[in-house]
N, C-alpha and C positions, 0 to 999 in steps of 0.2 A: 681558389675554390677547386676542390677535387671533384672530378666528374667520372662517371662510369661510361663504358661503351655499350650501347644497346643495339639489339637487332630485332626488327619487327617483320614477321613473315606471315604471308597469307597464301594458302595453298590454292591458287586460282585454277590450277590444272585439275585438282581433285584426286591426286594419286597418293596423298599422305606423305610425300617425300620433301616438300618445300624446295624443289629443284627447278621449278619453272623459271623462265627468263625474267618474269615480272613478279615472282613470289617475294623477293626481298624488297619491301617498301620502306626500308629504314631511311633512305635519303629523302623521302617525301613527308616524313612525320613532322607535324607542327606541334602536336600536343597529344599526350595519351594518359589515360588513367584507368585503373581497374580496382575492383573491390571483391572481397571474398570473405566468407565466414558468417558468424551468427548475426542476426539482425539486432540482437540485444546481448550485451556482455554478461550473460548469466548461464551457468551450466544447467540450471533448472528450467528456466523459461525461454532461453534464447535458442532459436532454430537457425541453422545455416540456410540461407537463400541461395538460389542459383547465382553464381558469380557473374559480373558484368564488366566488360571493357569497352571504353570509348576511345577511338583513335581518329584524330583529325589529320587528313592527308592533303598536301598541296596538289590540287587537281588542274593546274595549268596544262592546257592541251587536251583535257577531257578524257584521260586514260581511264578514270574511275567513274565516268558518267554512264549510268545504266541505259540511257536512251541514245547514246552516241554510237552509231553503227561504224564509225571510223576508228573507234578505239581498238587497240590490239587485243583487248580483253573481252571484246564482244562475244556474248554467249557464255562467258565464264564468271561474270559478276553475279553469282548466285548464292542464296542462303545455304548454310551448311558447310561452307568452305572452312577448313581448319585454320586457326589463327594461333600463333605462338609469339609471345614476347619474352625475350631473354637478355641477359647481360653477357658480354663476351670478355669484359675486363672490368674490375680486377679479377673476376672469376666468371667461368661459364656456368650460368645458373638460369634455369627456366623460371620465369617470374609469374607467368599466367598463360593458360592455354584453354581454348574453347572453340566455339563455332560462330561464323558470321550469321547474324540474325537479320539486320537491316543495313542497307547502304543508302545514305542520303546525300544529295548534292545541293550545295549552298553557294550562291553567288551574291556578294554584298554590293552596295552602291559604289564602292571604290574598286569594283571588278576583281575582288579576291575570290579565287575558285577553291572551294574546300569540299572534300569528300569526307563524310562522317561515317566511320565504320562502327557499328554497334554489334558487339559480340556477347554471347551468353555462355555460361559454364555448363558442366555436365548435369547438375541437378535440374536446371531449367530444361534441358533436353529430355530427361526421363519424365519430367512432369507432364509432358505432352502425350505420354503413352499410358494405356491401361494394362493391368496385369491380372492374370489368373494363375494361382498356384494351387495345385492339388492338395488334398488333405495329407498332412504329415504329422507324425506323433513323436514326442520326446526328442525335440530338435533344438540345438543351440541357436541362439539368435544370429550368430555370424553365418551359419548355414542358411538360415531363412533369408538374410540379406542377399546372399549369393543366388538363391533360387528366384528371388524377385528380379534381380538383375539379369539372370539367365532368360527369364520369360520375356523381357523386353529387348533381348539380344544385345545387351551391353557387353562390350568386349572384355574378356577375362584379364587381358593385359592392361586394362584401363580402370582397375579397381584395386584397393588396398583394404582388406577386410580382416578385422580381428575375429578370433574364434567366438567370443562372447562368454558371459558368465552365467546367464540364465538359460535353463532348458524349458522350452515351451511345451506344455503337455499336448495340446492340439492346436494346429495352425492351418488355416486355409484363407484364401482371399479370392474374391470373385468380381471381375470387371471393376476394379478399383484403380484410380490414378496411382501410378507407380510411386510417386513421391509420398502420397498419403500412406501407402502400404509400408514404405520404408520408415516413415515417421512412427507408425504404430510399433514396429519392432524397436526402434530407437528408444521410445518411451518405456517399453517393456524392460529393456536392458538398463535404462538410465545411462545411455551412452551418447554417442555423437555421430551423426551423419553429416558429412561435409565434402569439400573438394580439396584436392591437393593442388600445388602450384602447376604441376605438369598435366592437369586435366583428368585426374583419376577421381572416381567416387571413393570416399574414405568412410570406413566404419570403425570407430574407436569404442571398445567396450568400456565398462565403468572402471576397470583397473588400469586402463591405458596410461593415464597420467600419474599413476602411482608407482611407476617403474622407469628404468632407463634414464635418459637425459631429462625427462620431465620433472624429476624430483630435485633437480639442481638448477639454480638460476644461471641463465646463459649470458646475462649482461646486466649491468647496473646503470640506469640513467638518472641523472641528478640535476639539481639546480644549485649545487654547491661548487664554488670555483676550484676546489681542490680535486674534483672528479676527473674522469677520463671521457666519459660519454655524457652528453647533455641533451635534455629535451628542450624544445623551443616553447611549447605550450602544454599545459595540463588543464583538463576540465574534469570536474568531479560531479557525477550525477547525484541526485537526491537519494541517499542510501535507504530511506524509509520505504521507497516503493519496491524494494527487493526483499522486504521482510515477509516471512511466512512462519506462522507458529502452530498451524494445524494442517496436517497432511492426511489426505484420504485416498484410499485405493479400493477398487471393487474387484473381488475375486469370484469367478464363476466356478461352480461345482459341476463338472461334466460327468455324465454316465453314458454308457453305450446301451442301446436298446437291443431287442432281439430282431433277427432277420424278418423283414416284413415287406409288403408292397409299399413302395415309396411314391410311385407316380403311375397314373393310368391315363392313357390318351382318351380324351372325351369324344373325339370324332368317331362314331360308329354308325352302323346301319347305312342309310343313304349318304351319310357324310364321310364314310370310310375313304381314306385317301388312296389314290391310284398309284401303282408301281408298274410301269410299262415293261413289257417282255424284253428279252434279249439283253439282259444285264442292266435294265433300268434301275435307278436308285431313288430312294427316299431318305432324306436326312431330317431328323427332328431332334429337339433338345428337351430332355426332361428336367424340370425344375423342382428343387426341394430346399426348404419346406414350401408347402402350398396350402391352399384352403382346407384340404382334406387331412393335413398333417396334425399331429399332436401339438398343442400350444407350447409344449416345452422343447420341441424339435428345433435345432438350429443348423444342422449340417449332416453330412453323410460320412461315416467312418470308412465304409467300403461298399462298392456297388457289386451286385452279383451278375455274372455273365448271363446273357439272355438264353433262355431255353425254349426250343420250338414247342408249340402247342400250349406250353405253360405260360410263357410271356408274350408270345405273338402268334397269330394265325392269319393266313392270307388265303383268300378265296377268289375265284374268277368272277363272282358277283358281289356287289356291295352289301347285299343283305345276307350273305353267307349261304345262300341256297344253291350255289354252283359247285364247282370242283375245288376241293381243298388242295392248294399247291404249296402249303407251308414247307414241305420237305425240299422244295426248290429254292427256298429263300435263305440267303446268308445274312445273318443279323449280328452286328458287332457293336460293342462299346469301345473297344480298342484302348488307346491312350487318352481318349477324349473325356475323361472323368475328372470332376473337380469336387470341391467341398459342397457345392450346392447345385451342381448341374452335371448332366451327362449327355453326350451326343450319341444318338442312335443312328446307325447306318444300315438300311435294309436294301439288299440287292436281289432283284428278281431274275433268276437264271432259267425260268420256265419259258416255254414257247408262247404262253398266253399271258395277257395282262392280268394283274392281280390287284385285289383291294385288301388293305390292311383292316381286318375286322376286329382284331384285338391287339393291343400293345400295352405292356406294362413294364416297369422296372422294379426289381427288388433290391434290398440291401440292408445294411445295418445303420440305423440312425444314431446321431449324436444328440444327446438331450442335456439340457441344463435346467434343473428344477429349482435350484437355490443359488442366491448370490449373497456374498458376505461383504459388508463394508468395514474396512479397517481404518481406524482413526488414531493418529499419534499426535499428542499435543504438548505444548510447553506452557504451563500456567503462568510462569513468571513473565514470559514475553507477552502473553495475552493481557496481563495486568498493565504492562508498560505501553503496549502499542494497540491494544484491542485485538479481537480475533481476526486473523488474516489467514484465509484458507486456500490451500492449493490442492486441487483434486487431480490425481494422476489420470490422464486420458488413455493410458495403456489398456487394451482389451485382453491381453494375454498373460497377465501375471499369474503364475501357475499355482501358488499356494498362499494361504493366509500368513504363514511364517515369513515368506519372502516379501509380501506386502507390508507386514509390520516392520521387517528389517529395513526396507526402503524408507518408510516413514521416519523411523528412528534416525537413520543416516541423514536424511534431509533436514529434519528439525534441528539436529545438532549444529548444522551449518547456517540455516536461514532464520533462526529465531532472533538473531541480533542483527544490527545494522552492518551492512557490507559495503566496502568501497568498490564502486564501479567507475572507472575513469577512462578518459580519452587522452592519449599521449601523442603529441606531434613532434617529429624529429626531422631535422634537415640532414639529408645524407651527404651533402656537399661540404660539410664542415671540415672533414679530413678523411683519410682512408679508413680509419677505424670506424667512424660513423657509417661510411658507405658500405663497408663489409657487413656491419650489423643490419642495416636496412635491407640488403640483398639476401641475407641468409636467414633472418628470423621467419618463423612460420607459425601457423595456427597451432595451438596447444603448447608452444614453447613457454617456458617460465622465465620471467625477467623480474628485476628488482627496480622499483621506483623510489628514489630518495627525494622527498619534497620537504625537507627540513630547512631549506635555505630561503632564497628570495621569494619563493611562491607563498610562504607563510601558511602552508597547509599542515605542516607539523607531523608528517608521517613518513615512514620508510618501511615499505612492505613488499612482499613478493606477489606477482600476478601471473595469470595465464593470458596469452594473446588469444582473443576470440574473433577478432575481425581486423582486416587490414584495408586501407584505402591509400593507394599510391597515385601520385600525380607527377608527371614529367613534362617539362616544357621543351620548346625547340632548342634552347641553349643548354639542355640537359640538367636543368635545375630539378632536383628530385626531393619531394616531400613524401613522408608517410605519416598516416595517423593510425594508431592501433587502439582498438577498444579492448580494455583489459578487465578481467574478472579476478577477484581475490583468490589467491592460492592458499592462503593461510588456513581457511576452513577445510581444505582438502588435504591438509598435512597431518602428520602424527598417526596415520593408520598403519596397522600391521597387516601385511598382505602375504598370504601363503605362497611359498616358493620364490618370494621376492625380497622380503625384508629380513634383516639380520635379527636374530633373537635378542630381545631386550632393548632394541633401539627404537621401536615404535610401540606406543602403548594403547592406541585406540583401535578397536576392532573394525576392520574394513568390511563394508557390505558387499 
């Protein structure tokens, strides 16, 4: 049996270096497993979930007991500690990276002490944060992904982002869970949001798998005795559940209105808010659209800087009958403007207290008066399987033409039955199998030849969509890959990538 050498590191010190005296827990590992990738092996309906790793550690002596004040790690057994699993032989390869989520202590009746480390990947981390991205126009999807990640302070060194193929006409998001915002851009692009082995957030645009090593099978796994790489088990999903023969997408027509009053503070007269003298401040937020807005208003293209006496007045009396001290007030929107809100900051530099008797915000609204539903169908498939509809959830498809191209692209792939399979491989069979298990990655293309003992009668190419690794204390290593068919995504001609005449289908 061929085995690899693994190293499991937990950054108990919290310095990101994994150099603490107790950070290398390799010698304590009893069992570990990790998963990463789409929850369903489909490029259409599958979404990558936050990766998960479970590591079981021998806890004799109570080093990893969270309530043990005698532990040398007391005060350091905290959520958010970085975790890295890697191989050091036959190659040095990071296999999974994330953050500690939960640390559980278990003691069995036979007095076995086990600490269970539960870790989560980067998508699960950003899922816990909300995002606000200001209005942006004519922006590629890759730029939007970066702006979302910037807003949640995700490190630039911990992301790998394609430029994108779709230019979004108008984009904004307001107090939305970051992962939900990322998904909207993913659906608009027809791309992929996921995680890399080394803990990066990954965005692959729709052409990502149509170039480079992704268009070539990296390995062939077979059930034929004459092969080199063998699978242990193959499971084939019901292919009918992945059939779609009607594709719909909704496209909004946006127009910009004329500059107008977008929001007015309702509190006036005796309800006028106070700003104390000596640089006292008042901070309020204008919301748009609101009940006074046009029913077609959806957002703000641009906010107008506040103008004294026009947009705000401040008086020493709440009813406005005192001294006007508006000239002593500094009013700013600053950088706190978003697609549907703007933060107003008023500072009173006068010697007297003041009351805000008038406050409004002007700007240019974004209107959507009409929506167009695009539908692309395949009647032959509908006759065979009945009408099976997929509606694109993307809210930012820019044009009817792109919505139609998206539908035509997808129906050409999903109108017929597709193979979705789960393939299990024993890495310990020999060094070749071990190398493949350690090196294969999400979006890699592999070949599965099931024409031998499995009696499935197919030999096709597939993309890796999900991986599940399991390693026991004796270093027995199993992997199960969930695979989507690559044949439907082949044959496209891609600008600046494909050789002339070698591909005949127009890529979307």
